[in-house]
N, C-alpha and C positions, 0 to 999 in steps of 0.2 A: 498341327495347333499353333495357333497364333497366341503369343503371352502379350498382354498389354506392356505399353512403355512408360516410362516417365521422363528422364532427360535422354539426351543423344547417347550419353556413355552407357546407361542402363539398357537402352534399346539395343546397342552393337552387342551386350552380353548376351541378350536373351534371344538372339536370332539363331540359336543353335539348339532348338528344343529336344533333339535325338540325345543330346549330352546331357540335357539336366537331371539333378537328382530326381530320385521317384517323388519326394515331398512336393517339389514345384511341378512336376508333371500332374500329380494328382490332385492339387489344392490351389493353382494359380487362380482360378475364378473365385474360389472362395475368398482368398485373400485380396483379391482385385475388386470384387463387387460385394464384401462384407456387408456394406452400409444398406444394401438393398433390403437384407434380411438379417439384422443382427441377433446372433445366437451366442451369448457370452460363454455358456457352456462349452463351446467348441474350443476355446481357447487352451484350457489344460488338455483337450484330446489332441489339439494340432502340436502343442508343445511336446507332449509324449511321443508323437511320430517323428517329429524333427530330432529328438534326443536319441532316436534309433541309429545305430553304428553306420548302417549302409546311407542314412541321409546326413547326418552331422559331420561324419568323417568322409563324405564323398569327395573325391579329389577336385569335384567341379567348384564346390563351396571354398575349398582351399585356394584355387585360382581366382575366385570371385568372392572373396570376402565381403566387399561392400553390399552384395546382394543377401547375405546371411545376415547382416547387421539390420538391412531393412525389415526382413523378415521378422525378426526378433523385436525391432520396433513395434511392427503391428501386433504381435502378441501382446506385446505391454499395453499398446493402446487399447486392445481388447478387454484386458484386466482393469485398466485406470479406474479407479474410484470403487471397485469392487473387492473388497478385503477377502471374501471367501476365496475368490479365484486366485488373489496374490498369494494366499496361505498354500494353495494347491501348486503354485509355480514353485515356491519355496520348498515344499515338500518334494519335489522332482530333483532337487539339488544333489542330495546326498548320494543317491545311488547313480548318479549320471558319470560318463566319463569326463576326462579333464575338458575336454572340447564341448562336451555337453553341460558342464558347470558353467562354463564362459557364456554360452547361449543363454541359460537360466539368469545370469547376472546382467546380461545384455537386455533380456526382456524386462527385468525389474527396474531397469533405469527409468521407463516410462511409466510404471506402475507401483513401485515400492512406496512404503509408508513407514510411520514410526516402529509399527512392529517390525518390519524388514529390517530396520536398523539395529534392532535388539538381537534378530536373528543373525545378521551378518557379525556382530561381536561375539556371538558364540561360535560362528565358525572360524573366525579368525583366532579364536582360543583353541582351537583344535588342530593340532599339528597334521591331521590326515589331510586337511585342506591346504597346506602350505604351496601345493603347485598353482594355487590360484589366489594366492595372498596380494599380489599387487592388483588384480581385478577386483578383490573385496574391498581393499582399501580405497581403491577409486571410487567404487559405487558409495562406499561410507561417506566419503567425501561430498560426492555429488548429491545424495539425499539430506546429508546433513546441513547443505547450504541453502539458508532460506531465500537466497535469490536465483536459485537455479530456475531454469525455464526451459520448457518444452520448446521445440523447434517451432511450433505454430505461434509462440508467444515471444517471439524474437525475430528480429531482422534477418531475411536471408542473406548469406554472404558468399557461400560457395555453390556449385552445380549440386554437391553432396547434399546440401541444406534442401535443395529443391526435390531430390529424390525422397528425403524423409519426409518433406511436406506432401507430396503426393501419396507416399506411402500412408500418412495419417488419414488424408481425404478418402482413400479406398476403404478404410475401415469406419470412419465416422461420417462421411458425406457432409460434412461442416463446411460453412464457408470460411471459417478463420486460416486454415491451411492455404485455401485458394487465393484469399486476400492478401497473403504475404507474397505469393507469387506474382499477383497483379501488381504489388509494390515494385516488385523488381522490374515488371515491363514497363513500369512508368519512370524509370532512372534515366538520367540523361543519355542521349547517344553519343559516347566516346569510347575511346581505347580501353580504358579502366574498366568499363561496364559491358564491353562487345560479348565477352564469353558468356558471362551469367545472364545478361538479359536476351541474347540468343537461345539459350537453353530454356529459358524461361517461356519466351514465345513459342518455341518448336512444341514443347511439352505441353503448354496450354492448349494449343491449337490440336495436338493429337488426343489429349484426354476430352476436349470439348466433344470432338467427333465420337469417342468411344463411350462417354458417360453423360447422357441426357440430365442427370442429376446435377453435373457440374454446370450445365447451361443454364437449368432452372435457378440455382443458388447464385450465379454470378450475375443474373438478369434481376434478381430479386433484390440485391444490393447494389445495383449500377447506379442509383442515384445518391449513394454515399461517396462515390468516388468524383473525382474531377471531370469536367467536361471533355478534356482530351482524353482521359481513361475510358470513358463512356464510349468515346468514338474509337479506340483500340479494341475494347471488347465487342461492339458491334462488329468490326472487321474480321476479328478471330472467329466469331459465331458463323459469320457467314462463309470464311474460308474452311472452317471445319464440316460446315454442310456441303459444300461443294466436292468436298473428299468422299463422298458417300457414293 
């Protein structure tokens, strides 16, 4: 089984499929090509499976926590703007293990709403949740900040940002996350940008090869970008085609 890749870092992590948690083995295609056939009701189902001890407490996730954060972000993106799903995510919190509660809170970072803030206040007032008090407080601060932005709504500054942008594209199929990655590709060629820009170019070429939808949305919006950017996009699409 070949898992899709985002940046070089994540690709390295995912080249050991036999060691992956059962959740990733079973659902990697769903979370990587969700945009092809969105089924929001899958969100709570996937969350429930992820919260199973064999998954959330799998040693692989302990060693690759970043990947778990990516999956949580995707679950959050599935439920974003869908209050009924958000309530189901919240309902999974109480009976989850400590690791599971952290997962729920991680997902809520991308989909929590005002009702979530009230629920967090209730959890904070309950001593049985003291083991995740720092995480609850952090989420409360995040959701309360009127200026908080999803990764697709701000400038990408790290390779981790690129991973989360790709994670969002896999769920939404939108141009917005791809646009942020193209912005990185347009950065000046200098030592300060070398690592980030290299990861953006590599991951864009790889995902153009794997996702015809990405080729479609990038081409559709190409005229919105500079002439140099349009040239780079054309070169990346040609390079991805040659990889077939």
